[in-house]
LUMKESE-515995 format. One line per 3 residues: number of its first residue (from 1); their letters; for each residue y, z, x of N, C-alpha, C. Coordinates in nm, 4 decimals, m for minus. Layout:
REM residues N
NUM	a	Y Z X Y Z X Y Z X ~ ...;
***
This chain:
REM residues 193
1	mal	0.5679 m0.1133 2.0850 0.6404 m0.1454 1.9622 0.5457 m0.2150 1.8649 ~ 0.5438 m0.1717 1.7407 0.4564 m0.2295 1.6397 0.5001 m0.3707 1.6049 ~ 0.4034 m0.4573 1.5816 0.4329 m0.5929 1.5381 0.4662 m0.5954 1.3893;
4	vrt	0.4049 m0.5055 1.3148 0.4348 m0.4925 1.1725 0.5593 m0.4060 1.1604 ~ 0.6584 m0.4544 1.0882 0.7822 m0.3775 1.0714 0.7814 m0.2952 0.9438 ~ 0.7222 m0.3501 0.8376 0.7250 m0.2835 0.7072 0.5900 m0.2979 0.6385;
7	vav	0.5391 m0.1870 0.5855 0.4118 m0.1853 0.5141 0.4364 m0.1403 0.3706 ~ 0.3791 m0.2129 0.2762 0.3791 m0.1665 0.1377 0.2535 m0.0823 0.1187 ~ 0.2718 0.0384 0.0689 0.1589 0.1282 0.0453 0.1431 0.1467 m0.1046;
10	fcg	0.0228 0.1189 m0.1535 m0.0124 0.1421 m0.2926 m0.0959 0.2692 m0.2969 ~ m0.0603 0.3619 m0.3856 m0.1372 0.4859 m0.3963 m0.1104 0.5529 m0.5299 ~ m0.1889 0.6544 m0.5592 m0.1869 0.7190 m0.6891 m0.0627 0.8004 m0.7204;
13	srd	m0.0290 0.8038 m0.8469 0.0783 0.8905 m0.8956 0.0215 1.0274 m0.9345 ~ m0.1053 1.0461 m0.9055 m0.1722 1.1758 m0.9193 m0.2352 1.2091 m0.7852 ~ m0.2713 1.3363 m0.7676 m0.3308 1.3806 m0.6414 m0.4782 1.3473 m0.6294;
16	gfd	m0.5489 1.3349 m0.7413 m0.6940 1.3237 m0.7369 m0.7547 1.4608 m0.7125 ~ m0.8856 1.4692 m0.7221 m0.9538 1.5978 m0.7089 m0.9895 1.6327 m0.5655 ~ m1.0065 1.5336 m0.4809 m1.0491 1.5577 m0.3430 m0.9264 1.5795 m0.2540;
19	pac	m0.9140 1.6974 m0.1909 m0.7995 1.7246 m0.1034 m0.7889 1.6259 0.0141 ~ m0.8972 1.5573 0.0464 m0.8939 1.4582 0.1547 m0.7952 1.3455 0.1227 ~ m0.7733 1.3185 m0.0045 m0.6797 1.2123 m0.0439 m0.5361 1.2518 m0.0100;
22	rra	m0.4991 1.3751 m0.0386 m0.3647 1.4236 m0.0026 m0.3465 1.4237 0.1494 ~ m0.4498 1.4676 0.2196 m0.4418 1.4697 0.3658 m0.4242 1.3285 0.4215 ~ m0.4945 1.2321 0.3642 m0.4839 1.0931 0.4111 m0.3438 1.0377 0.3840;
25	aas	m0.2890 1.0659 0.2661 m0.1545 1.0171 0.2330 m0.0511 1.0774 0.3281 ~ m0.0632 1.2060 0.3560 0.0300 1.2720 0.4477 0.0153 1.2168 0.5890 ~ m0.1077 1.1979 0.6317 m0.1323 1.1462 0.7660 m0.0804 1.0037 0.7808;
28	lgr	m0.1060 0.9196 0.6809 m0.0580 0.7811 0.6881 0.0944 0.7780 0.6927 ~ 0.1594 0.8558 0.6085 0.3054 0.8593 0.6090 0.3618 0.9016 0.7428 ~ 0.3078 1.0084 0.7985 0.3538 1.0586 0.9277 0.3294 0.9569 1.0377;
31	rla	0.2105 0.8982 1.0400 0.1746 0.8043 1.1468 0.2550 0.6756 1.1394 ~ 0.2825 0.6264 1.0181 0.3669 0.5072 1.0050 0.5065 0.5358 1.0584 ~ 0.5605 0.6520 1.0224 0.6938 0.6891 1.0705 0.6951 0.6996 1.2222;
34	eag	0.5964 0.7650 1.2783 0.5895 0.7814 1.4238 0.5755 0.6480 1.4962 ~ 0.5133 0.5505 1.4301 0.4954 0.4178 1.4899 0.6181 0.3288 1.4696 ~ 0.7175 0.3805 1.3973 0.8374 0.3012 1.3724 0.8191 0.1947 1.2667;
37	igv	0.7183 0.2118 1.1829 0.6910 0.1153 1.0759 0.7534 0.1674 0.9467 ~ 0.8392 0.0873 0.8863 0.9010 0.1236 0.7597 0.8007 0.1142 0.6462 ~ 0.8247 0.1900 0.5405 0.7335 0.1948 0.4267 0.8067 0.1555 0.2993;
40	vyg	0.7406 0.0739 0.2208 0.7840 0.0408 0.0848 0.6731 0.0919 m0.0058 ~ 0.7098 0.1605 m0.1119 0.6073 0.2135 m0.2024 0.6651 0.2192 m0.3430 ~ 0.5893 0.2739 m0.4363 0.6263 0.2707 m0.5769 0.7416 0.3583 m0.6205;
43	ggr	0.7966 0.4403 m0.5328 0.9190 0.5134 m0.5626 0.9031 0.6493 m0.6279 ~ 0.7803 0.6920 m0.6553 0.7610 0.8196 m0.7240 0.7620 0.9390 m0.6309 ~ 0.7839 1.0559 m0.6920 0.7800 1.1808 m0.6153 0.6565 1.2626 m0.6508;
46	vgl	0.5712 1.2073 m0.7371 0.4521 1.2789 m0.7843 0.3266 1.2209 m0.7202 ~ 0.2203 1.3006 m0.7197 0.0909 1.2554 m0.6714 0.0919 1.2148 m0.5251 ~ 0.0010 1.1237 m0.4906 m0.0078 1.0771 m0.3526 0.1184 1.0037 m0.3110;
49	mgv	0.1872 0.9421 m0.4080 0.3134 0.8754 m0.3752 0.4128 0.9755 m0.3174 ~ 0.4250 1.0893 m0.3811 0.5172 1.1920 m0.3321 0.4753 1.2478 m0.1975 ~ 0.3460 1.2687 m0.1786 0.2940 1.3189 m0.0512 0.3270 1.2198 0.0604;
52	lad	0.3008 1.0914 0.0356 0.3304 0.9870 0.1332 0.4785 0.9872 0.1689 ~ 0.5647 0.9830 0.0666 0.7093 0.9765 0.0900 0.7594 1.0981 0.1671 ~ 0.7165 1.2155 0.1274 0.7612 1.3371 0.1955 0.7171 1.3382 0.3418;
55	avl	0.5972 1.2877 0.3687 0.5480 1.2852 0.5063 0.6281 1.1867 0.5913 ~ 0.6609 1.0701 0.5362 0.7422 0.9729 0.6091 0.8772 1.0343 0.6423 ~ 0.9408 1.0946 0.5435 1.0738 1.1523 0.5625 1.0709 1.2690 0.6621;
58	aag	0.9693 1.3537 0.6514 0.9590 1.4691 0.7414 0.9425 1.4253 0.8865 ~ 0.8827 1.3080 0.9069 0.8620 1.2570 1.0430 0.9776 1.1688 1.0890 ~ 1.0843 1.1628 1.0097 1.2021 1.0858 1.0489 1.1908 0.9364 1.0236;
61	gri	1.0975 0.8970 0.9378 1.0764 0.7548 0.9097 1.1654 0.7020 0.7988 ~ 1.1504 0.5722 0.7741 1.2261 0.5019 0.6709 1.1324 0.4639 0.5576 ~ 1.1716 0.4972 0.4344 1.0888 0.4654 0.3186 1.1778 0.4275 0.2014;
64	vgv	1.1431 0.3184 0.1389 1.2177 0.2681 0.0237 1.1230 0.2621 m0.0960 ~ 1.1685 0.3140 m0.2080 1.0907 0.3082 m0.3306 1.1336 0.1903 m0.4151 ~ 1.0373 0.1242 m0.4751 1.0635 0.0161 m0.5699 1.0094 0.0645 m0.7037;
67	ipe	1.0995 0.0931 m0.7955 1.0583 0.1593 m0.9195 1.1143 0.0855 m1.0408 ~ 1.0314 0.0650 m1.1427 1.0818 0.0045 m1.2655 1.1787 0.0984 m1.3376 ~ 1.2762 0.0416 m1.4013 1.3778 0.1199 m1.4735 1.3138 0.2240 m1.5646;
70	glr	1.2088 0.1876 m1.6348 1.1444 0.2783 m1.7296 1.0755 0.3972 m1.6660 ~ 1.0486 0.3930 m1.5362 0.9820 0.5040 m1.4674 1.0782 0.5855 m1.3818 ~ 1.2056 0.5542 m1.3924 1.3042 0.6139 m1.3038 1.3471 0.7554 m1.3434;
73	kpe	1.3088 0.8017 m1.4582 1.3555 0.9327 m1.5034 1.3399 1.0383 m1.3944 ~ 1.4252 1.1361 m1.3936 1.4338 1.2323 m1.2833 1.3024 1.2988 m1.2441 ~ 1.2122 1.3216 m1.3385 1.0890 1.3897 m1.3012 0.9888 1.2987 m1.2321;
76	iah	1.0142 1.1683 m1.2262 0.9212 1.0761 m1.1611 0.9789 1.0178 m1.0327 ~ 1.1026 0.9701 m1.0342 1.1618 0.9048 m0.9168 1.1899 1.0047 m0.8056 ~ 1.1581 0.9667 m0.6845 1.1888 1.0475 m0.5671 1.3360 1.0255 m0.5349;
79	tgl	1.4111 1.1328 m0.5190 1.5563 1.1201 m0.4995 1.5992 1.1316 m0.3534 ~ 1.5062 1.1578 m0.2619 1.5450 1.1782 m0.1227 1.5101 1.0636 m0.0299 ~ 1.4838 0.9465 m0.0836 1.4368 0.8327 m0.0042 1.5463 0.7696 0.0805;
82	sgq	1.5043 0.6872 0.1747 1.5988 0.6086 0.2552 1.6698 0.5058 0.1683 ~ 1.6058 0.4640 0.0630 1.6631 0.3674 m0.0292 1.5759 0.3533 m0.1520 ~ 1.6339 0.3019 m0.2576 1.5602 0.2817 m0.3816 1.6020 0.1482 m0.4427;
85	vvv	1.5036 0.0706 m0.4860 1.5274 m0.0556 m0.5535 1.4772 m0.0389 m0.6961 ~ 1.5649 m0.0578 m0.7924 1.5267 m0.0466 m0.9328 1.5037 m0.1879 m0.9860 ~ 1.3869 m0.2084 m1.0449 1.3502 m0.3398 m1.0965 1.3241 m0.3309 m1.2463;
88	rdl	1.3076 m0.4471 m1.3064 1.2919 m0.4572 m1.4512 1.1583 m0.4020 m1.5016 ~ 1.0491 m0.4382 m1.4326 0.9159 m0.4033 m1.4836 0.8143 m0.3985 m1.3698 ~ 0.6889 m0.3730 m1.4042 0.5852 m0.3600 m1.3025 0.5594 m0.4900 m1.2284;
91	asr	0.5673 m0.6028 m1.2972 0.5479 m0.7317 m1.2302 0.6569 m0.7545 m1.1262 ~ 0.7796 m0.7192 m1.1609 0.8910 m0.7322 m1.0656 0.8724 m0.6385 m0.9472 ~ 0.8157 m0.5212 m0.9723 0.7903 m0.4258 m0.8644 0.6939 m0.4865 m0.7631;
94	kqr	0.5837 m0.5443 m0.8118 0.4857 m0.6030 m0.7204 0.5469 m0.7169 m0.6395 ~ 0.6249 m0.8015 m0.7057 0.6864 m0.9129 m0.6343 0.7835 m0.8631 m0.5275 ~ 0.8631 m0.7620 m0.5606 0.9606 m0.7103 m0.4642 0.8908 m0.6427 m0.3468;
97	mfd	0.7862 m0.5652 m0.3753 0.7109 m0.5016 m0.2678 0.6465 m0.6076 m0.1783 ~ 0.5964 m0.7136 m0.2391 0.5390 m0.8239 m0.1619 0.6447 m0.8846 m0.0697 ~ 0.7615 m0.9105 m0.1248 0.8688 m0.9736 m0.0475 0.9115 m0.8891 0.0723;
100	lad	0.9035 m0.7582 0.0586 0.9541 m0.6673 0.1616 0.8509 m0.6312 0.2679 ~ 0.7250 m0.6640 0.2456 0.6176 m0.6133 0.3313 0.5612 m0.7185 0.4260 ~ 0.5186 m0.6705 0.5431 0.4442 m0.7514 0.6387 0.2938 m0.7345 0.6191;
103	afv	0.2545 m0.6238 0.5571 0.1139 m0.5927 0.5331 0.1069 m0.4941 0.4170 ~ m0.0129 m0.4774 0.3633 m0.0351 m0.3873 0.2495 m0.1460 m0.2894 0.2839 ~ m0.1271 m0.1640 0.2428 m0.2296 m0.0616 0.2594 m0.2501 0.0039 0.1239;
106	alp	m0.3750 0.0106 0.0805 m0.4090 0.0795 m0.0436 m0.4794 0.2101 m0.0101 ~ m0.4196 0.3184 m0.0540 m0.4825 0.4505 m0.0497 m0.5519 0.4718 m0.1839 ~ m0.6251 0.5804 m0.2013 m0.6852 0.6063 m0.3321 m0.5791 0.6136 m0.4421;
109	ggi	m0.6184 0.5760 m0.5602 m0.5280 0.5798 m0.6749 m0.6004 0.5370 m0.7996 ~ m0.5236 0.5215 m0.9063 m0.5807 0.4865 m1.0353 m0.5672 0.3386 m1.0667 ~ m0.5517 0.3105 m1.1940 m0.5462 0.1732 m1.2423 m0.4273 0.0974 m1.1835;
112	gtl	m0.3123 0.1633 m1.1709 m0.1953 0.0962 m1.1144 m0.2177 0.0549 m0.9698 ~ m0.2775 0.1430 m0.8914 m0.3080 0.1128 m0.7516 m0.4076 m0.0027 m0.7436 ~ m0.5077 0.0019 m0.8298 m0.6068 m0.1062 m0.8342 m0.5405 m0.2381 m0.8709;
115	det	m0.4519 m0.2356 m0.9699 m0.3801 m0.3562 m1.0133 m0.3003 m0.4165 m0.8982 ~ m0.2250 m0.3327 m0.8280 m0.1420 m0.3815 m0.7174 m0.2275 m0.4406 m0.6055 ~ m0.3363 m0.3731 m0.5740 m0.4239 m0.4190 m0.4668 m0.4918 m0.5504 m0.5041;
118	vem	m0.5447 m0.5573 m0.6247 m0.6116 m0.6798 m0.6691 m0.5142 m0.7971 m0.6711 ~ m0.3904 m0.7740 m0.7114 m0.2940 m0.8835 m0.7141 m0.2675 m0.9377 m0.5744 ~ m0.2526 m0.8504 m0.4748 m0.2297 m0.8972 m0.3381 m0.3515 m0.9722 m0.2846;
121	vtw	m0.4718 m0.9241 m0.3176 m0.5951 m0.9928 m0.2786 m0.6026 m1.1292 m0.3472 ~ m0.5688 m1.1342 m0.4752 m0.5718 m1.2599 m0.5502 m0.4738 m1.3610 m0.4918 ~ m0.3524 m1.3174 m0.4649 m0.2524 m1.4075 m0.4064 m0.2994 m1.4598 m0.2711;
124	rnl	m0.3624 m1.3731 m0.1939 m0.4133 m1.4191 m0.0637 m0.5281 m1.5178 m0.0828 ~ m0.6157 m1.4905 m0.1773 m0.7271 m1.5802 m0.2060 m0.6772 m1.7174 m0.2503 ~ m0.5629 m1.7209 m0.3183 m0.5039 m1.8466 m0.3644 m0.4218 m1.9161 m0.2556;
127	glh	m0.4120 m1.8535 m0.1388 m0.3377 m1.9129 m0.0279 m0.1878 m1.8924 m0.0362 ~ m0.1428 m1.7963 m0.1180 m0.0002 m1.7713 m0.1339 0.0581 m1.6862 m0.0209 ~ m0.0271 m1.6215 0.0552 0.0173 m1.5451 0.1715 m0.1005 m1.5231 0.2655;
130	akp	m0.0688 m1.4780 0.3860 m0.1711 m1.4462 0.4859 m0.1528 m1.3044 0.5390 ~ m0.0814 m1.2223 0.4634 m0.0560 m1.0848 0.5062 m0.1831 m1.0011 0.4900 ~ m0.2090 m0.9102 0.5842 m0.3274 m0.8257 0.5721 m0.3209 m0.7342 0.4492;
133	vli	m0.4345 m0.7214 0.3839 m0.4509 m0.6270 0.2735 m0.5590 m0.5292 0.3200 ~ m0.5165 m0.4084 0.3520 m0.6054 m0.3075 0.4084 m0.6313 m0.1979 0.3067 ~ m0.7571 m0.1696 0.2841 m0.7942 m0.0648 0.1887 m0.8466 0.0525 0.2689;
136	cdv	m0.7752 0.1627 0.2609 m0.8099 0.2834 0.3356 m0.9141 0.3620 0.2569 ~ m1.0361 0.3591 0.3061 m1.1444 0.4306 0.2398 m1.1368 0.5787 0.2760 ~ m1.1160 0.6604 0.1753 m1.1109 0.8052 0.1929 m1.2238 0.8646 0.1104;
139	ags	m1.3216 0.9222 0.1769 m1.4339 0.9872 0.1094 m1.5025 0.8951 0.0083 ~ m1.5190 0.7683 0.0453 m1.5889 0.6730 m0.0409 m1.5048 0.6109 m0.1501 ~ m1.3730 0.6324 m0.1470 m1.2863 0.5842 m0.2551 m1.2841 0.4324 m0.2699;
142	asv	m1.3145 0.3581 m0.1641 m1.3086 0.2114 m0.1695 m1.4393 0.1487 m0.2144 ~ m1.5418 0.2276 m0.2347 m1.6743 0.1716 m0.2647 m1.6777 0.0959 m0.3971 ~ m1.6070 0.1431 m0.4974 m1.6080 0.0758 m0.6276 m1.5383 m0.0595 m0.6180;
145	faa	m1.4254 m0.0659 m0.5457 m1.3542 m0.1917 m0.5276 m1.4445 m0.2932 m0.4566 ~ m1.5036 m0.2509 m0.3444 m1.5892 m0.3406 m0.2675 m1.7090 m0.3853 m0.3511 ~ m1.7653 m0.2950 m0.4299 m1.8797 m0.3299 m0.5144 m1.8408 m0.4308 m0.6222;
148	ave	m1.7210 m0.4164 m0.6786 m1.6751 m0.5116 m0.7807 m1.6615 m0.6518 m0.7219 ~ m1.6081 m0.6602 m0.6011 m1.5955 m0.7904 m0.5349 m1.7333 m0.8483 m0.5076 ~ m1.8243 m0.7668 m0.4557 m1.9597 m0.8145 m0.4268 m2.0314 m0.8600 m0.5542;
151	tav	m2.0087 m0.7907 m0.6641 m2.0689 m0.8306 m0.7909 m2.0144 m0.9661 m0.8356 ~ m1.8844 m0.9865 m0.8227 m1.8242 m1.1152 m0.8595 m1.8821 m1.2285 m0.7759 ~ m1.9019 m1.2038 m0.6459 m1.9612 m1.3052 m0.5583 m2.1062 m1.3299 m0.5982;
154	aqg	m2.1832 m1.2222 m0.6189 m2.3254 m1.2343 m0.6521 m2.3474 m1.3072 m0.7838 ~ m2.2551 m1.2925 m0.8780 m2.2694 m1.3562 m1.0089 m2.2026 m1.4928 m1.0163 ~ m2.1479 m1.5393 m0.9036 m2.0891 m1.6730 m0.8988 m1.9489 m1.6841 m0.9547;
157	fag	m1.8809 m1.5720 m0.9732 m1.7434 m1.5743 m1.0246 m1.6396 m1.5788 m0.9133 ~ m1.6831 m1.5588 m0.7921 m1.5952 m1.5687 m0.6755 m1.6778 m1.6238 m0.5603 ~ m1.6122 m1.6990 m0.4739 m1.6809 m1.7504 m0.3556 m1.6872 m1.6443 m0.2481;
160	pev	m1.7794 m1.6588 m0.1543 m1.7924 m1.5589 m0.0484 m1.6667 m1.5450 0.0378 ~ m1.5798 m1.6461 0.0361 m1.4568 m1.6397 0.1157 m1.3619 m1.5299 0.0684 ~ m1.3801 m1.4811 m0.0550 m1.2940 m1.3730 m0.1044 m1.3094 m1.2470 m0.0190;
163	ret	m1.4243 m1.2332 0.0441 m1.4476 m1.1171 0.1320 m1.3503 m1.1146 0.2499 ~ m1.2939 m1.2296 0.2848 m1.2033 m1.2397 0.3989 m1.0587 m1.2078 0.3619 ~ m1.0311 m1.1810 0.2346 m0.8937 m1.1603 0.1889 m0.8479 m1.0149 0.1950;
166	fev	m0.9389 m0.9260 0.2290 m0.9048 m0.7838 0.2404 m0.9992 m0.7196 0.3405 ~ m0.9604 m0.6020 0.3869 m1.0439 m0.5255 0.4790 m1.0541 m0.3821 0.4287 ~ m1.1757 m0.3320 0.4232 m1.1976 m0.1908 0.3925 m1.2118 m0.1192 0.5265;
169	lsg	m1.1250 m0.0227 0.5498 m1.1237 0.0511 0.6757 m1.1452 0.1995 0.6492 ~ m1.2247 0.2608 0.7324 m1.2612 0.4004 0.7118 m1.1557 0.4939 0.7689 ~ m1.0645 0.5372 0.6840 m0.9664 0.6376 0.7216 m0.8390 0.5832 0.7837;
172	vda	m0.7445 0.6738 0.8016 m0.6107 0.6405 0.8488 m0.6117 0.5908 0.9933 ~ m0.6963 0.6469 1.0789 m0.7010 0.6008 1.2187 m0.7316 0.4514 1.2244 ~ m0.8315 0.4078 1.1487 m0.8708 0.2667 1.1487 m0.7592 0.1786 1.0932;
175	vmt	m0.6894 0.2268 0.9902 m0.5777 0.1510 0.9334 m0.4669 0.1341 1.0369 ~ m0.4317 0.2411 1.1053 m0.3247 0.2334 1.2044 m0.3623 0.1408 1.3201 ~ m0.4863 0.1476 1.3641 m0.5324 0.0582 1.4710 m0.5197 m0.0873 1.4271;
178	rlq	m0.5593 m0.1166 1.3057 m0.5521 m0.2536 1.2551 m0.4068 m0.2996 1.2402 ~ m0.3208 m0.2137 1.1870 m0.1801 m0.2512 1.1702 m0.1149 m0.2848 1.3036 ~ m0.1512 m0.2133 1.4064 m0.0898 m0.2364 1.5362 m0.1433 m0.3614 1.6044;
181	avp	m0.2434 m0.4266 1.5425 m0.2985 m0.5507 1.5982 m0.2582 m0.6742 1.5165 ~ m0.1771 m0.6566 1.4116 m0.1370 m0.7697 1.3278 m0.0409 m0.8589 1.4057 ~ m0.0690 m0.9895 1.4126 0.0199 m1.0807 1.4861 0.1600 m1.0874 1.4255;
184	atn	0.2562 m1.1133 1.5095 0.3958 m1.1209 1.4668 0.4191 m1.2293 1.3635 ~ 0.3333 m1.3309 1.3585 0.3518 m1.4409 1.2630 0.3361 m1.3956 1.1188 ~ 0.2769 m1.2791 1.0969 0.2614 m1.2290 0.9602 0.3819 m1.1492 0.9136;
187	rss	0.4837 m1.1395 0.9955 0.6018 m1.0611 0.9584 0.6737 m1.1213 0.8399 ~ 0.7228 m1.0347 0.7564 0.8066 m1.0770 0.6450 0.9449 m1.1102 0.6976 ~ 1.0000 m1.2202 0.6507 1.1354 m1.2563 0.6945 1.2387 m1.2085 0.5935;
190	qwt	1.1929 m1.1410 0.4893 1.2803 m1.1031 0.3793 1.3699 m0.9835 0.4095 ~ 1.3167 m0.8881 0.4865 1.3893 m0.7613 0.4918 1.3335 m0.6741 0.6023 ~ 1.4182 m0.5947 0.6607 1.3761 m0.4919 0.7544 1.4403 m0.3609 0.7096;
193	l	1.3604 m0.2578 0.7022 1.4125 m0.1265 0.6613 1.5037 m0.0715 0.7683;
***
């Protein structure tokens, strides 16, 4: 039985050019469902978000979308989810996803994915939580994030301890192995899917 009950997954609302990204999103969704781990994500049916959600559902898993009212229009919101939480704005989305999750996984994505990931890393760096922030490196997708952090440390804008606030893991297998080793004390008490 997994110690992590619910994972928030941040990922792109586009597919990206590398088919490995779609494969990783599908694999992560399926594997989380098979492990009995619930998923909270951005609520979309497009891009990697849609691939992730469809894979969770196809494997019999539980997935809840947290979507801002302005993005809920029928062509964006996934309508087949286990549940949907509609929030006021993007800041509310991040807070709600944080409240519902025991851990965070970032798949490849754009500016929104980067924003969500950086916020969770920042909150952890400030001591606001101790939940794992795992970045799933797919075909080198995490290299820019890691380089930005290293540049901030090298230029004196961040202390070396920031390196301990997230983990870059190579692929879905490594992410799943890490999730299954998270201590029960990191569980969210807010919600279970």
